[in-house]
N, C-alpha and C positions, 0 to 999 in steps of 0.2 A: 586564493582560495576562502571561502567566508570560512573555511572553520579556521584558520589562517588565520581570517581577522581576530575571528573570537579569541584563538592561543592570548593571540596580542593583546587582547582586552580593548582593542576596536571593533569591537559589533558596527554593524550598518543595521539598523533597522529601520523595516519596508512594512509598509499598508501592505496587508495579502489585498488579494482580489476576493469579491463577496460577493457569491450570484447564490439567490434567492428566489427559490425554482416551487412553481404550487405543490403539488404534487410527486410524487418518487420516479414516475414515468416519466416526469419529467425532469428529473433528476439524470438521469440513465439516458433518456435521447438524448437530452445534450452531450452528454459524460462520451454517449457513440459520435457526434460527431465532430468533438473534439480529437477523439483520436484517430475516425478517419481524415480528418484533415490534417496532422499529424503525419502520416499515413499519407497524403496525396503530394502534401510539398515538400517529404521526404522519405520515397519509398525506404530505404535503410536505414531508417529510426532505431535504436538502440531501444525500448523499453525498460519499465520495470512493472511490474499485474501485480496485484494485490488478488485476494482471494477471501470466501466468507459471500454472508449474506447480501451486503449491499451490490458490488459488481456485479449480479449475478443477470439482472436486467441488461446495464449496458453491454456487455458479452453475449447476450439473445438477438439484442441491438443489431453487431457486430455479423454476428451467424447469418444475421437474415439478409443485411447488404450486402457478404458477401455469395450468400449463393440466387440472390435477384439481380443484383449488377453485377456480380461479379469484382468482386471490392477481391485485391493482389496482397496477399500476406506476404510474399513469397521469399523478400527480402529486408523480412523485419528479424530480428535479434530480441530476445526477449528472456529478462528475468525476476523470474518470485523474489518479494520481500522475503517468504521464510517460507517453514514445511516444518514440522513435527520432527521431533527425536525422543527416540525408537519407533516406527511405525512400518511395517509390510508398506511399499510405495503403491502397493494395489489395493489395501486400504479403501474404505470407500466413505472415510474421513481425511484422509492423506489427503494434502492439497495438491502432491499429481493426479491424483486422482483426480480431483475437483476442476482442475484445469481441463483439463482428460475428456468430460463431460460438457465442463460447459462451451471451451474452446477450441483446444487443438482440433478432435476426430473433424469439426467439422470446416477447418478453415486451413488454410495450403501453406501454414509457417514447418519449416523442413525440421524434421525432427530434430537436427544436427546447433540447428537456432534456437531451441528452446529451453533453458537453463533453470532448474529447482535444485533446492540445495537434498540429497541425496537423505531419506527417514531411515534407511537401514546401514549407513555407516557405521564402524566398526567403532569409531573414535569424534564424537561430537566435533572436538577443535580443527581436528583435521582437514576437518570436512569445510569445517568455516574459513580456515587457511587456505584451501583451494576456490571455496568459491568467492572471496576478497579476490584473489589472485585474476582469477574471471571477470570480474566485474573494474578491475580495476587498470582493466587491458584496454577498456576505451570508454567512452562520457556517455551517458543513461543522457537522450534526449524528452524524455517527456516519464517522471516517477506519477505512474496514479496511486491511490493512497486512500484504504480505511482507516474509523479511527477505532480506537477502542472502546468495547464497554463499561458502561456502569462508567464510574471516578477513574479507572485507567489512566485516561487518553496517553496514550498508546497506540505506537505509528508502527507498523510493521509490528515486531512482541519484541518493544524496544520501551521496557517498564519501566515504572518512576525508578528514579538512582544514575537512569542513563547520559549521559553523557555526551554532548554535541559533536564531541570528535569521535562519536562510540564508532567500532567498526566491526564486520560480520563477524557474528562469534554465536558460540550456545549461549542461549539465556536462561530459567528456569522460568516458571510460565505462575503466575499471581492467583494465588484462592481466586479472586472476583473473576477470573479468564479462567480458569478449572472450570467452576460453576457452570457459566454459560457454557463453554464448548463440551460440557460434558451430556448436553442434548444432542452431541453426533453419534455416542459410542455409548448403545445399549447395551453393551457388556462393560460396568466403571471398571472393572480389570486392564482395559485397554487405554485408558486414560494416559497420554506421557503428561510426561512433567513439564519437560523444556519443548525447547524450538532449537534452531541455527538460521539470525534472524541477517538481515543486514543490518546495519547502525545508523545511528544520523546522523554520521556520519558522511557514510556512502550515499543516502537522500540527498542531503544537503547537496553533493556534487550532481546532481542532476543538475541540465538547461531550465528544464519549467518542470513546475508538481503542480498537479490537482488530486483533491480530496476531496472524496465525495461523502454523505453522510444522508443518511434519511433516518428520518420515526424519530419521537420523542426521548429514546433508549434512547439518544447520541445527542437533545441538548443539551442540560451538563456538559459533558464531555467539549461542546464548541465549546459554550460558553466561557467555560473557561481556561479553553486552549487561544482563545479568541481574547479574553477579555482579562484574566488572570493575567498577572507575573509571570513571566519567561521565565522558564529553569527544569531540572531535569526530574522535581514534582509531577508536570507536566509536560511529556517527552514532546507530544506532538506540537508545545508554544515554540517549540524550538525550528519550527515552519517561517515566524515571520522574524528570520533573517536572511531570510530567502528572498530574493529582487523576482520571482517572477514563482508568484502561487500565487493560487485561488482553488477556496472552496467551495462548494459546489454542495448547494445544500435546498433538502425540501423545508415547508413550512415547519413541520413537525421540530427539524436537528433545530428551525433555528430560533425557535419559538423565545429562547431566553437572553439572546441578542439586544442587546439596549439599543443597539445604533441598531439598523439593517439597511443603512443603505452602500453599497458599492467600496470597498477602499476601507473603510473604519475599522 
């Protein structure tokens, strides 16, 4: 496994596929197409799913396809990347609510096959261990990711200092992330200070990975991830150790890349 190779200090370094598209809508369309291809080639796929503003367009196109052409998602199993802790699961800013609004209530993925960490769990460490146990029972076929805001370079909520072999765990949120996420919480007293997140090791165990990034606010993180040193100061850079990872970017997110051709 990739993580074992890294522990042995013999990691393979791969060249990610880089797909640069004109607009954010083109990113949405490309991502939805790849999602649909995965489902049609393997209806019982296991997927890791993201939240945030970046994948909203992708989810909208998936819902549209489900309604218009009967895309069947009934055999899918999904695991979300992360969830806030502590926060009522029905809070409008929880990722459980986000997934319900943007995807689950519109499609036919059975409730028993949708997995999100419990944001109301009494002990986040016990909940993380429970989520880890579920994740390790089956391999993820496709992990869909976003990238954190500003200079965080996080995937999931794996912030700076996260190791390549990190597993599902409770993670405090850094100040930059808290500042951005505050926009979703009109009452500042409700902002969670931490999360339960899949680790880098969990993410790298997926058969395929697709990272989506849109907008100028993600340009620095994308450039640092793809062209800077690999390591825990930029957790997303660990994706360069995966043999089948694709970065899907709009022009704004790709604008700082020195080499803008696929595979560099």
